[in-house]
GUMIDREN-31313 format. One record per residue: x, y, z of N, C-alpha, C in turn; residue number from 0. Coordinates in steps of 0.02 Angstrom, whole numbers. Layout:
% residues N
+--------+--------+--------+--------+--------+--------+--------+--------+--------+-----+
:   n_c1 :   n_c2 :   n_c3 :  ca_c1 :  ca_c2 :  ca_c3 :   c_c1 :   c_c2 :   c_c3 : seq :
+--------+--------+--------+--------+--------+--------+--------+--------+--------+-----+
:      X :      Y :      Z :      X :      Y :      Z :      X :      Y :      Z : NUM :
...
+--------+--------+--------+--------+--------+--------+--------+--------+--------+-----+
This chain:
% residues 188
+--------+--------+--------+--------+--------+--------+--------+--------+--------+-----+
:   n_c1 :   n_c2 :   n_c3 :  ca_c1 :  ca_c2 :  ca_c3 :   c_c1 :   c_c2 :   c_c3 : seq :
+--------+--------+--------+--------+--------+--------+--------+--------+--------+-----+
:   -694 :   1119 :  -1842 :   -643 :   1120 :  -1791 :   -576 :   1113 :  -1825 :   0 :
:   -527 :   1153 :  -1807 :   -462 :   1146 :  -1839 :   -421 :   1092 :  -1806 :   1 :
:   -365 :   1072 :  -1837 :   -324 :   1016 :  -1813 :   -295 :   1027 :  -1744 :   2 :
:   -276 :   1089 :  -1727 :   -247 :   1104 :  -1661 :   -297 :   1094 :  -1605 :   3 :
:   -358 :   1117 :  -1616 :   -409 :   1109 :  -1564 :   -427 :   1036 :  -1554 :   4 :
:   -430 :    998 :  -1609 :   -447 :    926 :  -1604 :   -392 :    890 :  -1566 :   5 :
:   -328 :    906 :  -1582 :   -272 :    874 :  -1546 :   -274 :    892 :  -1472 :   6 :
:   -288 :    955 :  -1457 :   -292 :    977 :  -1387 :   -349 :    942 :  -1350 :   7 :
:   -405 :    934 :  -1384 :   -462 :    900 :  -1354 :   -445 :    827 :  -1340 :   8 :
:   -412 :    793 :  -1390 :   -392 :    722 :  -1380 :   -341 :    717 :  -1323 :   9 :
:   -294 :    764 :  -1318 :   -244 :    763 :  -1265 :   -279 :    774 :  -1197 :  10 :
:   -325 :    820 :  -1194 :   -362 :    833 :  -1132 :   -402 :    772 :  -1110 :  11 :
:   -435 :    740 :  -1157 :   -473 :    679 :  -1141 :   -426 :    624 :  -1118 :  12 :
:   -369 :    617 :  -1151 :   -320 :    566 :  -1132 :   -294 :    578 :  -1062 :  13 :
:   -274 :    640 :  -1047 :   -249 :    657 :   -980 :   -303 :    647 :   -927 :  14 :
:   -364 :    666 :   -945 :   -420 :    655 :   -898 :   -430 :    582 :   -884 :  15 :
:   -423 :    540 :   -935 :   -430 :    467 :   -926 :   -375 :    440 :   -882 :  16 :
:   -314 :    465 :   -891 :   -258 :    443 :   -849 :   -270 :    464 :   -777 :  17 :
:   -294 :    524 :   -766 :   -309 :    548 :   -698 :   -363 :    507 :   -666 :  18 :
:   -415 :    492 :   -703 :   -470 :    451 :   -677 :   -445 :    381 :   -660 :  19 :
:   -402 :    353 :   -701 :   -373 :    287 :   -687 :   -330 :    289 :   -624 :  20 :
:   -293 :    343 :   -613 :   -252 :    349 :   -553 :   -295 :    353 :   -491 :  21 :
:   -349 :    391 :   -494 :   -395 :    396 :   -437 :   -426 :    328 :   -423 :  22 :
:   -449 :    293 :   -475 :   -479 :    227 :   -466 :   -429 :    178 :   -436 :  23 :
:   -366 :    181 :   -458 :   -315 :    136 :   -431 :   -303 :    151 :   -357 :  24 :
:   -302 :    216 :   -339 :   -293 :    234 :   -268 :   -350 :    209 :   -225 :  25 :
:   -411 :    217 :   -249 :   -469 :    193 :   -211 :   -466 :    117 :   -203 :  26 :
:   -450 :     81 :   -256 :   -445 :      8 :   -251 :   -389 :    -13 :   -203 :  27 :
:   -332 :     23 :   -205 :   -277 :      6 :   -160 :   -298 :     15 :    -87 :  28 :
:   -329 :     71 :    -70 :   -348 :     84 :     -1 :   -404 :     39 :     22 :  29 :
:   -445 :     14 :    -25 :   -496 :    -34 :     -6 :   -464 :   -103 :      5 :  30 :
:   -409 :   -117 :    -30 :   -376 :   -182 :    -23 :   -335 :   -186 :     41 :  31 :
:   -311 :   -129 :     67 :   -273 :   -129 :    129 :   -323 :   -124 :    187 :  32 :
:   -330 :   -177 :    226 :   -381 :   -177 :    278 :   -364 :   -125 :    332 :  33 :
:   -416 :    -96 :    359 :   -409 :    -47 :    412 :   -388 :    -81 :    476 :  34 :
:   -351 :    -44 :    517 :   -332 :    -70 :    583 :   -396 :    -80 :    624 :  35 :
:   -399 :   -133 :    664 :   -458 :   -145 :    705 :   -469 :    -89 :    756 :  36 :
:   -532 :    -76 :    771 :   -550 :    -29 :    824 :   -539 :    -65 :    891 :  37 :
:   -505 :    -32 :    937 :   -493 :    -61 :   1003 :   -537 :    -24 :   1053 :  38 :
:   -579 :    -61 :   1089 :   -622 :    -31 :   1140 :   -578 :     -5 :   1197 :  39 :
:   -579 :     61 :   1210 :   -536 :     89 :   1262 :   -547 :     59 :   1331 :  40 :
:   -610 :     43 :   1348 :   -624 :     13 :   1413 :   -593 :    -56 :   1420 :  41 :
:   -598 :    -97 :   1368 :   -566 :   -163 :   1370 :   -490 :   -156 :   1373 :  42 :
:   -463 :   -108 :   1336 :   -391 :    -97 :   1335 :   -366 :    -78 :   1405 :  43 :
:   -401 :    -32 :   1439 :   -382 :    -13 :   1507 :   -386 :    -72 :   1555 :  44 :
:   -434 :   -116 :   1543 :   -442 :   -174 :   1587 :   -387 :   -227 :   1577 :  45 :
:   -366 :   -237 :   1515 :   -318 :   -291 :   1503 :   -245 :   -270 :   1508 :  46 :
:   -229 :   -207 :   1496 :   -158 :   -187 :   1494 :   -120 :   -200 :   1559 :  47 :
:   -148 :   -186 :   1618 :   -110 :   -202 :   1679 :    -96 :   -277 :   1686 :  48 :
:   -145 :   -318 :   1667 :   -137 :   -391 :   1671 :    -83 :   -414 :   1622 :  49 :
:    -86 :   -388 :   1562 :    -37 :   -406 :   1510 :     33 :   -382 :   1531 :  50 :
:     38 :   -321 :   1555 :    104 :   -294 :   1574 :    134 :   -335 :   1631 :  51 :
:     93 :   -353 :   1681 :    118 :   -394 :   1737 :    143 :   -462 :   1711 :  52 :
:    106 :   -492 :   1664 :    127 :   -555 :   1635 :    194 :   -547 :   1597 :  53 :
:    197 :   -497 :   1554 :    257 :   -488 :   1512 :    320 :   -480 :   1553 :  54 :
:    315 :   -446 :   1609 :    375 :   -431 :   1648 :    392 :   -484 :   1700 :  55 :
:    348 :   -532 :   1712 :    362 :   -581 :   1765 :    361 :   -654 :   1744 :  56 :
:    326 :   -671 :   1691 :    319 :   -741 :   1673 :    379 :   -766 :   1632 :  57 :
:    410 :   -822 :   1652 :    467 :   -848 :   1615 :    450 :   -866 :   1543 :  58 :
:    386 :   -877 :   1528 :    367 :   -893 :   1459 :    355 :   -830 :   1417 :  59 :
:    359 :   -772 :   1449 :    349 :   -708 :   1414 :    409 :   -689 :   1372 :  60 :
:    406 :   -631 :   1339 :    461 :   -610 :   1295 :    527 :   -596 :   1331 :  61 :
:    525 :   -582 :   1396 :    587 :   -571 :   1433 :    619 :   -637 :   1453 :  62 :
:    580 :   -690 :   1452 :    607 :   -757 :   1467 :    634 :   -762 :   1537 :  63 :
:    662 :   -819 :   1551 :    692 :   -832 :   1616 :    767 :   -818 :   1607 :  64 :
:    790 :   -764 :   1636 :    858 :   -742 :   1623 :    898 :   -736 :   1688 :  65 :
:    962 :   -740 :   1680 :   1008 :   -733 :   1737 :   1054 :   -673 :   1726 :  66 :
:   1029 :   -621 :   1692 :   1070 :   -562 :   1679 :   1090 :   -527 :   1744 :  67 :
:   1148 :   -495 :   1743 :   1172 :   -454 :   1800 :   1204 :   -391 :   1771 :  68 :
:   1197 :   -337 :   1809 :   1231 :   -275 :   1791 :   1305 :   -282 :   1804 :  69 :
:   1344 :   -232 :   1783 :   1417 :   -235 :   1791 :   1437 :   -242 :   1864 :  70 :
:   1401 :   -210 :   1910 :   1418 :   -215 :   1981 :   1378 :   -270 :   2016 :  71 :
:   1350 :   -316 :   1976 :   1311 :   -371 :   2004 :   1238 :   -354 :   2017 :  72 :
:   1217 :   -294 :   1997 :   1148 :   -273 :   2008 :   1100 :   -319 :   1972 :  73 :
:   1046 :   -336 :   2005 :    995 :   -378 :   1975 :    950 :   -334 :   1931 :  74 :
:    942 :   -351 :   1868 :    902 :   -310 :   1824 :    827 :   -320 :   1836 :  75 :
:    790 :   -270 :   1816 :    717 :   -274 :   1818 :    691 :   -270 :   1746 :  76 :
:    639 :   -309 :   1733 :    610 :   -309 :   1666 :    555 :   -257 :   1660 :  77 :
:    553 :   -224 :   1602 :    502 :   -175 :   1587 :    479 :   -185 :   1516 :  78 :
:    415 :   -173 :   1504 :    387 :   -179 :   1437 :    339 :   -122 :   1424 :  79 :
:    335 :   -102 :   1362 :    282 :    -58 :   1339 :    244 :    -97 :   1286 :  80 :
:    179 :    -89 :   1287 :    137 :   -127 :   1241 :     94 :    -80 :   1199 :  81 :
:     80 :   -103 :   1140 :     33 :    -68 :   1096 :    -19 :   -120 :   1076 :  82 :
:    -80 :   -112 :   1100 :   -134 :   -159 :   1084 :   -155 :   -147 :   1012 :  83 :
:   -156 :   -201 :    973 :   -176 :   -198 :    903 :   -250 :   -216 :    896 :  84 :
:   -271 :   -267 :    932 :   -340 :   -288 :    929 :   -358 :   -327 :    992 :  85 :
:   -423 :   -327 :   1008 :   -449 :   -368 :   1062 :   -511 :   -403 :   1034 :  86 :
:   -510 :   -470 :   1038 :   -567 :   -509 :   1014 :   -591 :   -554 :   1071 :  87 :
:   -656 :   -562 :   1076 :   -685 :   -606 :   1127 :   -682 :   -678 :   1103 :  88 :
:   -657 :   -723 :   1147 :   -654 :   -795 :   1132 :   -666 :   -835 :   1195 :  89 :
:   -712 :   -882 :   1192 :   -724 :   -930 :   1246 :   -722 :   -899 :   1316 :  90 :
:   -757 :   -845 :   1327 :   -759 :   -813 :   1393 :   -698 :   -773 :   1410 :  91 :
:   -652 :   -767 :   1364 :   -591 :   -728 :   1377 :   -583 :   -674 :   1324 :  92 :
:   -529 :   -639 :   1329 :   -512 :   -587 :   1281 :   -446 :   -604 :   1248 :  93 :
:   -445 :   -611 :   1183 :   -384 :   -625 :   1146 :   -355 :   -558 :   1125 :  94 :
:   -297 :   -542 :   1153 :   -266 :   -477 :   1144 :   -205 :   -484 :   1097 :  95 :
:   -210 :   -454 :   1039 :   -154 :   -452 :    992 :   -115 :   -388 :   1005 :  96 :
:    -50 :   -393 :   1013 :    -11 :   -335 :   1033 :     60 :   -336 :   1004 :  97 :
:     90 :   -278 :   1006 :    161 :   -270 :    993 :    192 :   -248 :   1059 :  98 :
:    249 :   -277 :   1077 :    281 :   -260 :   1141 :    355 :   -247 :   1130 :  99 :
:    380 :   -199 :   1168 :    452 :   -185 :   1170 :    472 :   -197 :   1243 : 100 :
:    514 :   -246 :   1255 :    533 :   -265 :   1323 :    609 :   -265 :   1330 : 101 :
:    631 :   -254 :   1391 :    702 :   -258 :   1405 :    716 :   -260 :   1480 : 102 :
:    776 :   -282 :   1496 :    800 :   -283 :   1566 :    844 :   -221 :   1576 : 103 :
:    833 :   -188 :   1632 :    870 :   -126 :   1648 :    899 :   -130 :   1718 : 104 :
:    955 :    -97 :   1727 :    985 :    -88 :   1793 :    998 :    -13 :   1802 : 105 :
:    996 :      7 :   1865 :   1012 :     77 :   1880 :   1088 :     83 :   1886 : 106 :
:   1114 :    134 :   1854 :   1185 :    149 :   1859 :   1193 :    223 :   1870 : 107 :
:   1205 :    243 :   1933 :   1211 :    314 :   1950 :   1146 :    350 :   1938 : 108 :
:   1149 :    402 :   1897 :   1090 :    442 :   1882 :   1054 :    419 :   1819 : 109 :
:   1070 :    359 :   1796 :   1038 :    334 :   1735 :   1021 :    261 :   1739 : 110 :
:    995 :    235 :   1685 :    981 :    164 :   1680 :   1017 :    137 :   1619 : 111 :
:   1034 :     74 :   1622 :   1067 :     40 :   1567 :   1025 :    -19 :   1546 : 112 :
:   1013 :    -24 :   1481 :    977 :    -82 :   1454 :   1026 :   -139 :   1445 : 113 :
:   1010 :   -197 :   1472 :   1053 :   -256 :   1464 :   1032 :   -298 :   1404 : 114 :
:    970 :   -292 :   1383 :    945 :   -327 :   1324 :    881 :   -292 :   1302 : 115 :
:    852 :   -316 :   1250 :    789 :   -288 :   1226 :    762 :   -327 :   1168 : 116 :
:    696 :   -327 :   1163 :    663 :   -362 :   1108 :    598 :   -326 :   1091 : 117 :
:    585 :   -319 :   1028 :    520 :   -295 :   1004 :    488 :   -355 :    970 : 118 :
:    427 :   -371 :    990 :    396 :   -432 :    965 :    320 :   -425 :    961 : 119 :
:    290 :   -467 :    921 :    218 :   -472 :    918 :    196 :   -530 :    961 : 120 :
:    138 :   -524 :    992 :    112 :   -578 :   1032 :     37 :   -577 :   1033 : 121 :
:      9 :   -634 :   1052 :    -62 :   -640 :   1062 :    -71 :   -675 :   1129 : 122 :
:   -105 :   -643 :   1176 :   -116 :   -671 :   1242 :   -191 :   -673 :   1255 : 123 :
:   -213 :   -724 :   1289 :   -283 :   -728 :   1308 :   -289 :   -711 :   1381 : 124 :
:   -329 :   -661 :   1396 :   -340 :   -638 :   1464 :   -407 :   -665 :   1487 : 125 :
:   -408 :   -696 :   1546 :   -469 :   -721 :   1576 :   -493 :   -671 :   1628 : 126 :
:   -535 :   -624 :   1607 :   -557 :   -572 :   1654 :   -604 :   -598 :   1708 : 127 :
:   -633 :   -656 :   1697 :   -681 :   -683 :   1746 :   -645 :   -711 :   1807 : 128 :
:   -582 :   -730 :   1801 :   -545 :   -757 :   1858 :   -527 :   -698 :   1904 : 129 :
:   -517 :   -713 :   1967 :   -499 :   -660 :   2015 :   -432 :   -678 :   2046 : 130 :
:   -380 :   -643 :   2034 :   -377 :   -586 :   1988 :   -374 :   -610 :   1915 : 131 :
:   -387 :   -563 :   1869 :   -382 :   -579 :   1797 :   -312 :   -604 :   1783 : 132 :
:   -306 :   -652 :   1737 :   -241 :   -681 :   1723 :   -233 :   -696 :   1649 : 133 :
:   -172 :   -705 :   1628 :   -157 :   -724 :   1559 :   -157 :   -800 :   1554 : 134 :
:   -193 :   -826 :   1505 :   -195 :   -898 :   1493 :   -149 :   -915 :   1434 : 135 :
:   -179 :   -928 :   1377 :   -141 :   -945 :   1317 :    -98 :   -887 :   1293 : 136 :
:    -40 :   -905 :   1266 :      4 :   -854 :   1236 :     34 :   -882 :   1172 : 137 :
:     50 :   -837 :   1126 :     86 :   -855 :   1066 :    130 :   -796 :   1048 : 138 :
:    193 :   -810 :   1032 :    241 :   -757 :   1015 :    268 :   -769 :    945 : 139 :
:    280 :   -715 :    910 :    304 :   -722 :    842 :    370 :   -759 :    841 : 140 :
:    380 :   -803 :    792 :    443 :   -840 :    788 :    499 :   -796 :    760 : 141 :
:    560 :   -819 :    770 :    617 :   -784 :    740 :    611 :   -790 :    664 : 142 :
:    639 :   -741 :    630 :    637 :   -743 :    557 :    575 :   -710 :    530 : 143 :
:    553 :   -731 :    472 :    494 :   -702 :    440 :    431 :   -727 :    475 : 144 :
:    396 :   -681 :    506 :    336 :   -698 :    545 :    272 :   -684 :    507 : 145 :
:    276 :   -674 :    442 :    217 :   -655 :    403 :    161 :   -706 :    410 : 146 :
:    175 :   -769 :    400 :    123 :   -821 :    405 :     96 :   -827 :    476 : 147 :
:    141 :   -822 :    525 :    119 :   -825 :    595 :     72 :   -767 :    610 : 148 :
:     88 :   -708 :    586 :     47 :   -649 :    598 :    -22 :   -658 :    566 : 149 :
:    -24 :   -682 :    505 :    -88 :   -693 :    471 :   -130 :   -745 :    508 : 150 :
:    -98 :   -795 :    537 :   -134 :   -848 :    572 :   -158 :   -827 :    641 : 151 :
:   -127 :   -777 :    671 :   -143 :   -758 :    740 :   -180 :   -693 :    749 : 152 :
:   -186 :   -654 :    696 :   -221 :   -590 :    698 :   -276 :   -590 :    646 : 153 :
:   -325 :   -546 :    655 :   -375 :   -536 :    602 :   -339 :   -505 :    542 : 154 :
:   -373 :   -501 :    486 :   -342 :   -473 :    426 :   -317 :   -402 :    438 : 155 :
:   -361 :   -360 :    468 :   -341 :   -291 :    484 :   -287 :   -289 :    537 : 156 :
:   -292 :   -334 :    586 :   -242 :   -337 :    639 :   -173 :   -357 :    613 : 157 :
:   -172 :   -405 :    566 :   -108 :   -426 :    536 :    -76 :   -369 :    497 : 158 :
:   -117 :   -332 :    460 :    -90 :   -275 :    422 :    -61 :   -222 :    470 : 159 :
:    -97 :   -209 :    524 :    -73 :   -160 :    574 :    -10 :   -185 :    609 : 160 :
:     -8 :   -249 :    626 :     51 :   -278 :    659 :    112 :   -272 :    614 : 161 :
:    104 :   -288 :    550 :    161 :   -283 :    504 :    183 :   -210 :    496 : 162 :
:    135 :   -163 :    495 :    152 :    -92 :    490 :    192 :    -70 :    552 : 163 :
:    168 :    -91 :    611 :    202 :    -71 :    673 :    273 :    -98 :    677 : 164 :
:    283 :   -159 :    653 :    348 :   -191 :    661 :    396 :   -177 :    603 : 165 :
:    372 :   -145 :    551 :    417 :   -130 :    495 :    456 :    -67 :    510 : 166 :
:    512 :    -61 :    479 :    551 :      0 :    487 :    591 :      1 :    552 : 167 :
:    595 :     61 :    580 :    640 :     73 :    637 :    608 :     62 :    705 : 168 :
:    547 :     39 :    707 :    515 :     27 :    772 :    492 :     90 :    807 : 169 :
:    492 :    147 :    772 :    473 :    210 :    804 :    399 :    211 :    822 : 170 :
:    361 :    161 :    801 :    290 :    157 :    817 :    279 :    131 :    889 : 171 :
:    332 :    105 :    920 :    327 :     78 :    987 :    365 :    123 :   1036 : 172 :
:    343 :    124 :   1099 :    375 :    164 :   1150 :    431 :    125 :   1184 : 173 :
:    489 :    156 :   1191 :    546 :    127 :   1224 :    530 :    120 :   1299 : 174 :
:    541 :     62 :   1329 :    526 :     53 :   1400 :    575 :     88 :   1447 : 175 :
:    625 :    122 :   1421 :    674 :    155 :   1464 :    641 :    207 :   1510 : 176 :
:    593 :    244 :   1485 :    559 :    294 :   1527 :    524 :    260 :   1586 : 177 :
:    494 :    202 :   1574 :    462 :    164 :   1628 :    514 :    142 :   1679 : 178 :
:    572 :    119 :   1655 :    626 :     97 :   1699 :    651 :    156 :   1741 : 179 :
:    662 :    213 :   1710 :    685 :    272 :   1746 :    637 :    291 :   1802 : 180 :
:    572 :    291 :   1787 :    522 :    308 :   1837 :    522 :    257 :   1894 : 181 :
:    527 :    192 :   1878 :    527 :    140 :   1928 :    588 :    144 :   1974 : 182 :
:    644 :    167 :   1946 :    705 :    174 :   1986 :    709 :    242 :   2020 : 183 :
:    655 :    282 :   2016 :    653 :    347 :   2050 :    694 :    401 :   2017 : 184 :
:    707 :    394 :   1952 :    747 :    443 :   1916 :    702 :    489 :   1875 : 185 :
:    723 :    551 :   1865 :    682 :    596 :   1823 :    680 :    571 :   1751 : 186 :
:    623 :    585 :   1718 :    611 :    563 :   1649 :    657 :    594 :   1602 : 187 :
+--------+--------+--------+--------+--------+--------+--------+--------+--------+-----+
């Protein structure tokens, strides 16, 4: 074998080794990032109306107890959109981990105006056995860095999905303005 072929063979083996190492690193990375939990669609359909009613009406919810008014004194209405991250069964209830975007809106002419808004993570326990189903325990992410709170309140995969949803520009969540427009009888 001449020197050029031997060098080419060594270079090819070296590049092949680098490629194999890159593939192995990618596989290890994707195995280390936990998958988002599977959410049972039937459970999600059952809990979402209960959760939405709680989020928009309970003073302990993300909209809080507020005294906001529109410019002309209009009383605002609260609206939320939710993204269920996980549902786990606990003590006869369902522990629902979610991301929510909530805000107060007033109608102004042919449009709606947002008076406030918050995107937050939460965990609520729904008691489906009660009639009607209701929200029991709740926990909301604290202000500031919520990393530890998220790890403590979600499964490993749920925490990773929650952090992914809340990172960046929030485009992973639906703006509740469309819900407000529909509720006020305005076209979408």
